[in-house]
C-alpha positions in Angstrom: -12.9 0.6 19.5 -10.1 -0.9 21.7 -10.9 -1.0 25.3 -7.2 -1.3 26.2 -6.3 1.3 23.9 -8.9 3.7 25.3 -7.6 3.0 28.8 -4.0 3.7 27.8 -4.9 6.8 26.0 -6.7 8.1 29.1 -3.4 8.2 30.8 -2.5 11.1 28.5 -4.9 13.3 30.7 -2.0 13.5 33.0 0.1 15.2 30.4 -2.4 18.1 30.0 -0.6 21.4 30.4 3.0 20.7 29.8 2.1 18.8 26.6 -0.4 19.8 24.0 -2.8 17.1 22.6 -0.8 16.6 19.5 2.3 15.8 21.6 0.7 13.0 23.8 1.8 10.3 21.5 5.3 11.1 21.9 5.1 9.9 25.5 2.2 7.2 25.2 3.4 5.3 22.2 7.0 4.5 23.5 5.8 3.9 27.1 3.1 1.4 25.8 5.8 -0.5 23.9 8.3 -0.4 26.8 5.7 -1.8 29.1 4.8 -4.5 26.7 8.4 -5.5 26.4 8.9 -5.3 30.1 6.0 -7.8 30.6 7.5 -10.1 28.2 11.0 -10.1 29.6 9.9 -10.3 33.2 9.8 -14.0 33.6 13.4 -14.4 32.5 15.3 -11.5 34.0 17.4 -13.6 36.3 18.3 -16.0 33.6 19.4 -13.2 31.3 21.4 -11.5 34.1 23.2 -14.8 34.8 24.0 -15.1 31.0 25.1 -11.4 30.8 27.7 -12.1 33.5 29.2 -15.0 31.5 29.2 -13.5 27.9 30.6 -9.9 27.2 30.0 -10.3 23.4 26.5 -8.9 22.4 26.3 -11.4 19.4 27.2 -14.4 21.7 24.8 -13.2 24.4 22.0 -12.9 21.9 22.6 -16.6 20.8 22.7 -17.8 24.3 19.5 -15.8 25.4 17.8 -17.3 22.4 18.7 -20.8 23.4 17.6 -20.1 27.0 14.3 -18.3 26.5 13.4 -18.6 22.8 13.6 -14.8 22.3 15.9 -12.9 20.0 16.0 -9.8 22.2 17.0 -9.1 25.9 17.7 -6.4 28.5 20.6 -6.5 30.9 19.5 -3.6 33.2 18.7 -4.2 36.9 15.8 -1.9 36.4 12.3 -2.8 35.2 8.8 -1.4 36.0 8.8 -3.7 39.2 11.5 -1.6 40.9 11.8 1.7 39.0 9.6 3.5 41.3 11.4 2.4 44.5 14.2 5.0 43.8 12.1 8.3 43.4 15.0 10.5 43.0 16.8 8.4 40.4 13.8 7.5 38.3 14.9 9.6 35.3 18.4 8.2 35.4 17.3 4.7 36.1 14.6 4.7 33.3 17.4 5.9 30.9 19.6 3.1 32.0 16.8 0.6 31.4 16.3 1.8 27.8 20.0 1.8 27.1 20.6 -1.9 28.1 18.2 -3.5 25.5 20.0 -5.6 23.0 21.4 -3.6 20.0 18.5 -4.7 17.7 16.1 -2.8 20.0 16.8 0.5 18.7 13.2 1.8 18.8 13.5 4.2 21.8 16.2 5.9 19.8 13.9 6.5 16.9 11.1 7.7 19.3 13.8 10.1 20.7 12.3 9.1 24.2 15.2 10.2 26.4 14.2 13.7 25.4 10.7 13.0 26.8 11.9 11.5 30.0 13.7 14.8 30.7 10.6 17.0 29.9 8.4 14.8 32.0 10.9 15.0 34.9 10.9 18.8 34.6 7.2 18.9 34.6 7.0 16.4 37.7 5.0 14.2 35.7 7.4 11.2 35.2 6.5 9.4 38.4 2.8 9.4 37.8 3.0 8.4 34.3 5.4 5.4 35.0 3.1 4.4 37.9 0.1 4.4 35.6 1.8 2.1 33.1 3.3 -0.1 35.8 -0.2 -0.9 36.8 -1.1 -2.3 33.3 -0.3 -6.1 32.7 0.6 -6.3 29.1 2.2 -9.7 29.1 0.8 -11.8 26.0 -0.9 -14.2 28.1 -3.1 -11.4 29.4 -3.2 -9.2 26.2 -3.1 -11.3 22.9 -1.0 -10.1 20.0 -4.3 -9.4 18.2 -5.6 -7.3 21.1 -2.3 -5.4 21.4 -2.5 -4.6 17.7 -5.9 -3.2 18.3 -4.6 -1.1 21.1 -1.7 0.2 19.0 -4.0 1.1 16.1 -6.3 2.9 18.4 -3.6 5.0 20.0 -2.0 5.9 16.7 -5.4 7.1 15.4 -6.1 9.1 18.6 -2.5 10.5 18.2 -3.1 11.5 14.5 -6.4 13.0 15.2 -4.9 15.2 17.9 -2.2 16.2 15.5 -4.7 16.7 12.7 -2.6 14.3 10.6 -3.6 11.7 8.1 -3.7 8.4 9.9 -3.9 6.6 6.6 -0.1 7.5 6.2 0.6 5.1 9.3 -1.8 2.4 8.9 -4.2 0.6 6.7 -7.7 -0.6 7.8 -7.9 -4.2 8.9 -10.7 -5.0 6.6 -8.8 -3.9 3.7 -5.7 -5.8 4.8 -7.8 -9.1 5.1 -9.0 -8.8 1.6 -5.6 -8.1 0.2 -4.1 -11.1 2.2 -6.9 -13.4 1.0 -6.3 -12.4 -2.6 -2.6 -12.8 -2.1 -2.9 -16.3 -0.7 -6.0 -17.2 -3.0 -4.1 -19.6 -5.4 -4.8 -23.2 -4.4 -1.3 -24.5 -5.4 0.6 -22.0 -3.4 2.0 -24.9 -1.4 0.8 -23.5 2.0 -0.9 -26.7 2.9 2.4 -28.6 3.0 3.5 -29.5 6.6 6.4 -27.3 7.5 6.2 -25.0 4.5 8.5 -21.9 4.9 7.4 -18.6 3.3 8.7 -15.0 3.4 6.4 -11.9 3.5 7.7 -8.4 2.7 6.2 -5.0 3.0 8.4 -1.9 1.7 6.1 0.6 3.3 5.6 -1.1 6.5 4.3 1.8 8.6 3.4 0.6 12.1 3.5 -3.0 10.9 -0.2 -3.4 10.8 -0.3 -5.1 7.4 2.5 -7.6 8.3 1.1 -8.4 11.6 -2.5 -9.1 10.3 -1.2 -10.9 7.3 0.8 -13.3 9.6 -2.2 -13.7 11.8 -4.4 -14.3 9.1 -2.1 -16.8 7.2 -1.3 -18.8 10.4 -5.0 -19.0 11.1 -5.5 -20.9 7.8 -2.3 -22.6 7.6 -1.0 -23.2 11.3 1.9 -25.3 10.1 3.5 -22.6 7.8 6.8 -21.0 9.0 6.5 -17.3 8.0 9.3 -14.8 8.1 8.3 -11.1 8.1 10.4 -8.4 6.4 9.7 -4.6 6.2 11.2 -1.3 5.6 9.8 2.0 7.0 11.3 5.7 6.7 9.1 7.4 9.4 11.1 7.1 12.6 8.1 6.8 14.9 6.2 4.4 12.7 9.4 2.3 12.3 9.8 2.3 16.1 6.3 0.9 16.5 6.6 -1.6 13.8 9.9 -3.0 15.0 8.5 -3.2 18.6 5.5 -5.1 17.5 7.5 -7.5 15.7 9.8 -8.0 18.7 6.7 -8.6 20.9 5.4 -11.3 18.6 8.6 -13.2 18.5 9.7 -12.2 14.9 13.3 -11.4 14.0 13.8 -7.7 14.5 16.7 -7.6 12.2 14.2 -8.2 9.4 12.6 -4.7 9.9 14.7 -2.0 8.5 14.8 1.8 8.7 15.2 4.0 5.6 13.7 5.2 2.3 12.9 2.0 0.2 13.1 3.8 -3.0 16.6 5.3 -2.5 18.2 2.8 -0.2 16.7 -0.8 -0.4 17.6 -2.6 2.7 16.9 -6.0 1.0 18.7 -5.3 -2.2 19.7 -8.9 -2.8 16.5 -10.6 -1.5 13.4 -11.8 -3.1 10.1 -12.9 -1.5 7.3 -15.5 -1.6 4.7 -12.6 -0.9 4.9 -8.9 -1.0 2.3 -6.4 0.0 2.1 -2.7 0.3 -0.2 0.3 0.7 2.2 3.1 -0.6 1.3 6.8 -0.1 -0.8 8.2 -2.9 0.3 11.3 -4.8 3.6 11.8 -2.9 6.1 14.1 -4.6 9.5 12.2 -5.0 11.5 15.3 -6.6 13.7 15.5 -3.5 15.2 12.1 -4.3 14.7 12.0 -8.2 18.4 12.4 -8.8 19.2 9.2 -6.9 16.4 7.1 -8.4 17.4 8.2 -12.0 21.2 7.5 -11.3 20.1 4.0 -9.9 17.9 3.5 -13.1 20.8 4.4 -15.4 23.5 2.4 -13.7 21.5 -0.7 -12.9 20.7 -1.4 -16.6 18.0 -3.4 -18.2 17.4 -5.6 -15.1 17.3 -2.9 -12.5 14.0 -2.4 -10.5 13.3 1.0 -12.3 14.4 -0.1 -15.8 10.9 -0.2 -17.3 10.3 3.6 -16.7 9.7 6.3 -14.2 6.3 8.0 -13.3 5.9 11.8 -12.9 7.8 13.1 -9.9 4.4 14.3 -8.5 3.3 10.6 -7.7 5.7 7.8 -6.6 3.0 5.1 -6.3 4.3 3.2 -9.4 7.8 3.3 -8.2 6.7 1.0 -5.4 4.7 -1.2 -8.0 8.1 -1.7 -9.9 10.0 -2.3 -6.7 7.6 -5.1 -5.7 7.5 -6.6 -9.2 11.4 -6.7 -8.9 11.1 -8.4 -5.4 9.0 -11.5 -6.5 10.7 -14.7 -6.0 12.1 -16.2 -9.3 9.7 -18.4 -11.3 12.3 -21.1 -11.3 12.1 -21.1 -7.4 8.4 -21.2 -7.4 7.6 -17.6 -8.2 6.2 -14.9 -6.1 3.0 -12.9 -5.6 2.3 -9.2 -5.0 -0.7 -7.4 -3.5 -0.6 -3.5 -3.6 -3.1 -1.0 -2.9 -3.3 2.1 -5.1 -5.6 4.8 -6.3 -6.9 4.9 -9.9 -4.1 7.0 -11.6 -1.6 4.1 -12.1 -4.3 2.5 -14.3 -4.4 5.1 -17.0 -2.1 8.1 -16.3 0.5 9.0 -19.0 0.1 8.5 -22.8 1.9 6.2 -25.1 5.7 6.2 -24.6 5.4 7.9 -21.1 6.9 6.5 -18.0 3.6 5.2 -16.5 2.5 3.6 -19.9 6.0 1.9 -20.2 5.5 0.5 -16.6 2.2 -0.9 -17.6 3.8 -2.2 -20.8 6.5 -4.0 -18.9 4.0 -5.7 -16.4 1.5 -6.7 -19.1 4.0 -7.8 -21.8 5.7 -9.9 -19.2 2.4 -11.2 -18.0 2.7 -10.1 -14.5 -0.7 -8.7 -13.8 -3.1 -11.3 -12.5 -6.1 -9.3 -11.2 -7.1 -5.8 -10.3 -9.9 -5.4 -7.7 -11.8 -2.1 -7.3 -12.6 -1.3 -3.6 -15.4 0.6 -2.3 -14.8 4.4 -1.8 -14.6 5.7 1.7 -12.5 2.7 2.8 -9.5 4.6 4.0 -9.2 7.0 7.1 -7.5 9.8 5.1 -9.4 9.6 1.8 -12.7 8.8 0.2 -11.3 8.3 -3.4 -11.4 5.2 -5.5 -8.7 2.6 -4.7 -7.6 -0.7 -6.3 -5.8 -3.8 -5.2 -3.4 -5.0 -7.9 -2.3 -8.6 -7.7 0.9 -9.7 -9.6 2.1 -13.0 -10.2 5.2 -14.3 -12.1 4.1 -18.0 -12.0 0.6 -17.8 -13.0 -1.8 -21.0 -13.3 -2.3 -22.5 -16.7 -5.9 -20.9 -16.9 -4.7 -17.4 -16.0 -1.6 -17.2 -18.3 -1.9 -14.3 -20.7 -5.0 -12.9 -19.0 -6.0 -10.2 -16.5 -9.1 -10.3 -14.3 -10.8 -7.1 -13.5 -13.1 -7.4 -10.4 -15.6 -4.6 -9.5 -15.8 -4.9 -5.8 -17.4 -1.4 -5.2 -20.8 -2.5 -4.2 -19.5 -5.0 -1.6 -19.5 -3.0 1.7 -21.2 -2.4 4.9 -22.0 0.9 6.4 -20.1 1.6 9.7 -22.0 2.6 12.8 -19.4 5.3 13.4 -17.3 7.0 10.8 -13.4 7.0 11.5 -12.2 10.0 9.6 -13.0 9.5 5.8 -13.7 5.8 6.6 -17.5 5.1 6.9 -17.5 1.8 5.0 -16.1 -1.5 5.8 -15.8 -4.8 4.0 -17.4 -7.4 6.3 -16.7 -11.2 6.2 -19.6 -11.7 4.0 -18.5 -9.0 1.7 -15.0 -10.2 1.3 -16.3 -13.8 0.7 -18.3 -12.5 -2.3 -15.2 -10.7 -3.8 -13.1 -13.8 -3.2 -15.7 -16.0 -4.9 -15.7 -13.7 -8.0 -11.9 -14.1 -8.1 -12.0 -17.8 -7.7 -14.7 -18.4 -10.3 -12.5 -16.4 -12.8 -14.0 -16.8 -16.2 -17.1 -18.3 -14.8 -17.9 -15.4 -12.6 -20.8 -13.0 -13.5 -19.8 -10.6 -15.9 -21.6 -7.6 -14.0 -18.8 -7.7 -11.5 -15.9 -9.6 -13.1 -14.3 -9.5 -16.6 -11.4 -11.5 -17.9 -9.4 -9.9 -20.7 -6.2 -10.8 -22.6 -3.0 -8.8 -21.9 -3.1 -7.4 -25.5 -6.6 -5.9 -24.9 -5.0 -3.1 -22.9 -2.4 -2.2 -25.6 -2.7 0.3 -28.3 -0.6 2.4 -30.8 -0.6 6.1 -30.9 -0.2 7.1 -34.5 0.4 10.4 -36.0 -1.8 11.6 -38.9 -0.2 14.4 -41.0 -1.9 16.6 -43.4 -0.3 18.7 -46.1 0.9 22.3 -45.6 -1.1 24.5 -48.1 0.2 27.6 -49.9 -2.0 30.6 -50.4 -3.7 29.0 -53.3 -4.9 26.0 -51.1 -2.4 23.7 -52.9 -0.2 21.3 -51.0 3.4 22.5 -50.6 6.0 19.7 -51.7 9.6 19.0 -50.9 12.3 18.3 -53.6 11.1 14.8 -54.1 7.5 15.9 -54.6 6.2 14.7 -51.5 3.8 17.0 -49.5 5.1 18.8 -46.5 3.3 18.2 -43.3 1.6 21.0 -41.5 2.3 20.8 -37.7 -0.8 22.9 -37.0 -3.1 20.3 -38.8 -1.3 17.4 -37.2 -3.4 14.9 -35.1 -2.9 11.7 -33.2 -5.1 8.5 -33.0 -5.0 5.6 -30.7 -5.5 2.2 -32.4 -6.2 -0.7 -30.2 -3.9 -3.8 -30.7 -7.1 -5.8 -31.1 -8.9 -3.4 -33.4 -11.3 -5.2 -35.7 -11.1 -8.3 -33.5 -7.6 -8.9 -34.7 -4.3 -8.7 -33.1 -0.9 -7.8 -34.2 0.1 -11.4 -34.1 -2.4 -12.3 -36.7 -2.4 -9.4 -39.0 0.8 -7.6 -38.3 1.2 -4.2 -36.7 1.1 -2.1 -39.9 -1.8 -3.9 -41.3 -4.0 -3.3 -38.2 -3.0 0.3 -38.1 -3.7 0.7 -41.8 -7.1 -1.0 -41.4 -7.9 1.5 -38.7 -6.8 4.6 -40.7 -8.6 3.5 -43.7 -11.9 3.0 -41.8 -11.6 5.6 -39.2 -9.6 8.5 -40.6 -9.4 8.6 -44.1 -13.0 9.0 -44.9 -13.0 12.3 -42.9 -9.5 13.6 -44.1 -8.7 12.1 -47.5 -5.4 13.9 -47.8 -4.0 12.7 -44.6 -1.3 10.1 -44.2 0.5 8.3 -41.5 4.1 9.2 -40.3 5.1 5.6 -39.0 8.2 7.0 -37.5 6.2 8.7 -34.9 4.2 5.6 -33.9 4.3 4.8 -30.2 3.1 1.8 -28.0 0.9 2.6 -25.2 -0.8 0.5 -22.4 -3.8 1.7 -20.3 -6.3 -0.1 -18.0 -9.7 1.7 -18.5 -11.3 -0.1 -15.6 -14.5 1.9 -15.1 -15.2 1.8 -18.9 -15.5 -2.0 -18.7 -18.0 -1.7 -16.0 -20.0 1.2 -17.3 -23.7 0.8 -17.3 -25.8 3.1 -19.5 -28.8 4.6 -17.7 -31.3 6.1 -20.0 -32.4 9.6 -19.1 -35.8 9.9 -17.6 -38.8 10.8 -19.8 -39.4 14.6 -20.4 -42.8 14.3 -19.1 -41.7 13.0 -15.8 -39.1 15.6 -15.4 -41.6 18.3 -16.2 -44.0 17.0 -13.6 -41.3 17.0 -10.9 -40.4 20.6 -11.9 -44.1 21.6 -11.7 -44.2 20.2 -8.2 -41.1 21.9 -7.0 -42.4 25.3 -8.4 -45.6 24.8 -6.6 -43.8 24.3 -3.4 -41.7 27.4 -4.0 -44.7 29.5 -4.7 -46.4 28.2 -1.6 -43.3 29.1 0.6 -43.4 32.6 -1.0 -47.0 33.0 -0.1 -46.1 32.1 3.5 -43.3 34.7 3.6 -45.6 37.4 2.3 -48.2 36.7 4.9 
């Protein structure tokens, strides 16, 4: 629990009455951010006022402020928390003036719609007391570190969502999950991060409140302090965007790199590629309302567009983000890029051969982009207890990993939390994380109980159509003019033939040879009159993760089961006797 976050949230008690609990965050979140920025700006106010008197052009002023203070944002108002309360009658107007005079890139209060809250607070005669409470907190980075401020934000957001009965998982990802994702993302030893002055970019298309970006930066710089890391992100929820951008501002990152909007319909970084990409997209979110726009982009962008490989069902947009990130990896000729994305189980296997999801998997595997998939423990996230997986993509694999995919079963590496947070009652401790990373690092030398390395073609198959003849009333096959039997659609069946059937691949035997060998061994002995319609054959890909780690548990002996049943029956009889007495 964040002590600072708890204290800030306690200020919300003053709102009781005019505000319902689910509305507290509308006031507490923007005021927390405003106070954080206020404390950061305080030491240089006179300097900025002097520069503002010399330079009218906002762009030129931004350059001069950057030179003088090292910050990319500023505020030219004469007001701050230090003097707002001195003019009791003008507090609402002066606070509005203070917000309006931030540099143009600080648009966060507009997205919070905070001026409306100022009016509401003033009418309820609460504005002065709330501002006074925040003025008493020192949130300067020298007092409250970026990490502690992140903890406070996280705590406040969770409290806000609990009060609003919303899913906090839509707004942020647990830190333990982010740490594992970041470690896997940066795991390759030859990523060049140890070079002095290395410059890298990190991008999150579903930035939320910025938790993943912030922690990734913190985690990366802890391991590689000389790296110059530029953060980029896009977020479509106005309030989450406001928090994310404010957090980036407070930590000295370029606020222009955080964009507002829907990544899937309006990519804010359409011509950019990145060294590292990470995301925890929403699961099972319907994208029907913008399906037309996405399909138009797919058709117009051609074979090299981000959605060219295929589209998933409109009931679940996870794989759209998977495709988007695959498209955002830096070109292999420039050193390549890596992706870490958290998704539920459906992208592993949903959709049959030829379907959108299968074609997306086909694109990723045939282009050797999937490096590893790690199964996380259940009950890891605040809003769901379902199984989740981290996919690691890489378009510039090391020699030993080329043409292969590593599956890591990390479901048993967790520690029980002392107190549950929503659906989350498990966390990945530092020790748990180290064990998963060791499995990843050991690659083909890892224990097979928790790690398996497969070839890309191991996930491919052909769906073949087995036809059987249409029979007349006499039970004889009906033929066409050429004497060939006509197929009976009611007796038609399909079979999935693995690329590697019989230990061979299409590359060694040829597609039709493998299919025929399968048909002769698996189908023909049972239905001798069947034949293959090769025109209907489709290519499919699936990643049956759990099947590879399935462990057969033999049933208990019948005598043991009978003994247990007798014990239970005896207990029931005893209880019935007690009731009768």
